[in-house]
C-alpha positions in Angstrom: 0.1 -0.3 -0.2 0.9 3.6 -0.8 0.2 6.3 1.7 0.0 10.1 1.0 0.5 12.4 4.1 -1.0 16.0 4.0 -0.5 18.2 7.1 -3.2 20.6 7.3 -4.1 23.6 10.0 -7.0 25.0 8.9 -6.9 24.6 5.5 -10.8 24.5 4.6 -9.9 26.3 1.4 -7.5 24.5 -0.5 -7.6 20.8 1.0 -10.1 20.0 -1.5 -8.2 21.0 -4.5 -5.0 18.6 -3.2 -7.2 15.9 -2.0 -9.1 15.7 -5.7 -5.6 15.6 -7.2 -4.8 12.8 -4.9 -7.7 10.9 -6.2 -6.5 11.2 -9.8 -3.2 10.2 -9.1 -4.4 7.3 -7.0 -6.1 5.8 -10.1 -3.2 5.9 -12.4 -3.3 2.8 -14.7 0.6 2.3 -13.9 0.1 1.8 -10.4 -1.5 -1.3 -11.0 -4.5 -1.1 -8.5 -2.0 -0.7 -5.7 -4.2 0.7 -2.7 -3.3 4.3 -2.0 -4.4 5.8 1.3 -4.6 9.9 1.6 -4.2 10.5 5.4 -4.8 14.4 6.5 -3.3 15.3 9.8 -5.6 17.9 11.4 -3.1 20.2 13.4 -5.4 22.1 15.6 -7.9 23.0 12.9 -10.7 25.1 13.9 -12.3 25.6 10.8 -13.9 23.0 8.2 -11.1 21.2 7.5 -12.0 18.1 8.8 -15.2 18.0 7.0 -13.5 18.6 3.8 -11.2 15.5 4.4 -13.9 13.4 5.4 -16.0 14.5 1.9 -13.0 13.1 0.2 -12.8 9.9 1.9 -9.6 10.8 3.4 -8.4 9.0 6.8 -7.7 11.9 9.5 -5.9 11.8 12.7 -6.3 15.0 14.6 -3.6 16.3 17.4 -3.2 19.9 19.0 0.2 20.0 17.6 0.9 23.4 16.0 4.0 21.9 14.3 4.5 20.7 11.0 7.0 18.4 11.7 5.2 16.8 14.6 2.2 16.9 12.0 4.0 14.9 9.1 5.6 12.5 12.0 2.0 11.5 13.3 0.8 11.0 9.9 3.8 8.8 8.8 3.2 6.7 11.9 -0.3 6.1 11.1 0.6 4.9 7.7 3.3 2.8 8.6 1.0 1.0 11.2 -1.6 0.4 8.6 1.0 -1.2 6.5 1.9 1.5 4.0 5.2 0.7 2.1 5.8 4.0 0.4 5.1 7.1 2.1 4.2 10.2 0.1 4.0 13.6 1.5 2.8 16.8 0.2 0.6 20.0 1.5 -2.6 21.1 1.4 -2.1 24.0 -0.8 -0.6 21.8 -3.2 -2.2 20.0 -6.3 -0.1 16.9 -7.4 0.0 15.8 -11.0 -2.0 12.7 -12.1 1.6 10.8 -12.6 3.0 11.8 -9.1 2.8 8.8 -7.4 4.2 6.5 -10.1 6.5 8.9 -11.1 8.1 8.6 -7.7 8.1 4.9 -7.5 9.4 4.0 -11.2 12.7 5.8 -10.0 13.2 2.7 -7.9 15.3 4.6 -5.1 14.5 4.3 -1.4 14.0 8.3 -1.4 13.0 10.6 -4.2 12.9 14.8 -3.9 10.7 16.1 -6.1 10.4 19.9 -7.5 7.5 22.4 -7.3 5.8 24.5 -9.7 4.2 27.8 -8.7 0.4 27.8 -9.6 -0.5 31.4 -9.2 2.1 34.4 -8.4 -0.9 36.6 -7.4 0.4 39.2 -4.6 3.9 39.0 -5.6 6.0 41.4 -7.7 7.5 40.6 -11.3 11.0 41.1 -9.3 10.3 38.0 -7.0 9.2 35.8 -9.8 12.0 36.8 -11.9 14.4 36.0 -8.9 12.8 32.7 -7.9 13.3 31.5 -11.5 16.7 32.5 -11.9 17.7 30.5 -8.8 15.5 27.6 -8.9 16.5 24.5 -10.9 13.4 22.7 -11.7 15.5 19.9 -13.8 16.9 16.2 -12.6 19.8 17.0 -10.5 18.5 19.7 -8.3 19.2 19.9 -4.7 15.6 21.2 -3.7 14.0 19.8 -0.5 9.9 20.2 -0.4 7.8 18.8 2.0 5.4 19.0 -1.0 6.8 16.7 -2.8 8.9 13.8 -1.1 8.5 10.5 -1.3 10.6 7.3 0.7 9.8 3.9 1.7 8.9 3.1 5.2 11.9 1.1 5.8 13.7 4.3 5.2 11.8 6.5 7.2 12.1 4.1 10.2 16.0 3.9 9.8 16.0 7.8 10.1 13.8 7.9 13.1 11.4 9.9 10.8 10.2 13.8 11.0 11.7 15.8 13.8 9.0 18.3 15.9 10.1 21.4 14.2 8.2 24.4 13.3 10.3 24.5 9.7 12.7 22.8 8.1 11.7 19.2 9.2 11.9 18.1 5.7 15.3 19.2 5.1 16.4 17.6 8.3 14.8 14.5 7.6 16.6 14.1 3.9 20.0 15.4 5.7 19.8 12.4 8.0 19.0 10.1 4.8 22.2 11.3 3.3 24.1 10.9 6.7 23.1 7.3 7.0 24.0 6.4 3.0 20.2 5.8 1.9 20.3 6.6 -1.9 17.9 9.7 -3.0 17.2 10.5 -6.1 16.5 14.2 -6.9 14.4 14.2 -10.0 11.6 16.8 -11.9 9.8 13.7 -13.0 7.3 13.8 -10.1 5.2 17.1 -10.5 3.6 19.1 -7.8 2.1 22.5 -8.3 2.2 24.6 -4.9 0.8 28.0 -3.8 2.8 31.2 -3.2 0.5 32.3 -0.7 1.6 35.2 1.5 -0.3 33.7 4.8 2.2 30.9 4.8 2.0 28.4 7.9 6.1 27.2 8.1 7.9 30.3 9.6 10.9 29.5 7.4 9.4 27.3 4.7 8.7 28.0 1.0 6.0 31.2 1.4 8.7 32.7 4.0 11.5 32.3 1.4 9.2 33.9 -1.4 9.2 36.6 1.4 12.9 37.0 1.5 13.5 37.2 -2.1 10.8 40.0 -1.9 12.8 41.8 0.4 16.0 41.3 -1.6 14.5 42.8 -4.6 13.1 45.9 -2.9 16.8 46.3 -1.3 18.2 46.3 -4.6 19.1 49.3 -6.4 
């Protein structure tokens, strides 16, 4: 079984689109009918996120964590307890490509780091877009780490000890531990994920914060 873990803190507006995309990816013929379980971790949600998850048939687990690392870890533990062999991670404000899961598995590696494409640059100046595109490598061999596009075997996850309870950078820490332990990682642009560039981001040092920093750099450049 394949499991997809989605941490969510008050993501009522975005989660439905994410889960719709996961349903399509799970039905990819190349997966040969292997079951795919979507697990939404309801992290201190006070809106209708739980209702959206239930409406889309996702398994939910709730906890007042307010910590994305702990939320991803709880989702991974839930998936492994249910017998998942492969753990894929994305974010509630992201949409995966129909071939996303197959693209991860087809690489034949214990761990896969994919790239992201921004869906909508609304709210960001052209200078931010240009700076991002000028530095981002959307190609095989990149060295980007995104919690929105990450996959690994349950065995590799156990070997690292799992996600740390970090408010940001839990994905980078996990991948760093994979590297320290000599686990093979494929850095691929084949698994496609389309993510949000929203300014009301959750992780204080995550993707949204990175875009904000690019904006500040652009404003400070003569």
